[in-house]
C-alpha angles and dihedrals in degrees: 000000000000088000096055093046096049095047090049090049092047089052091048088049094050089051091049123004087204091066113117121238115244111267091229089066096054094216115177143150114272111241116247097017137091119236097348116126131195130213130197126190136162136211092188091278140030101033117223126227132186140168122208149159133227108224134170121238118180091347090306128114113247136178116231105199111212103177134354124190137066134322092310091076088074095062092071105009 
């Protein structure tokens, strides 16, 4: 479920960077960083956390996953 929503949101962002992320993904900028985003989701328990960047490779939008796990990912995003 998260995967499908995230892929669709990335496709929408690639088409129009002004597109908002779905609220259910909890995507927002990581404070104190430039270009690093965080995402929070829940499958009842445990909650999931990830940090990532959107980069361009050969003129295509790509996701560079930085950290995936629990709250610990925010200590060194």
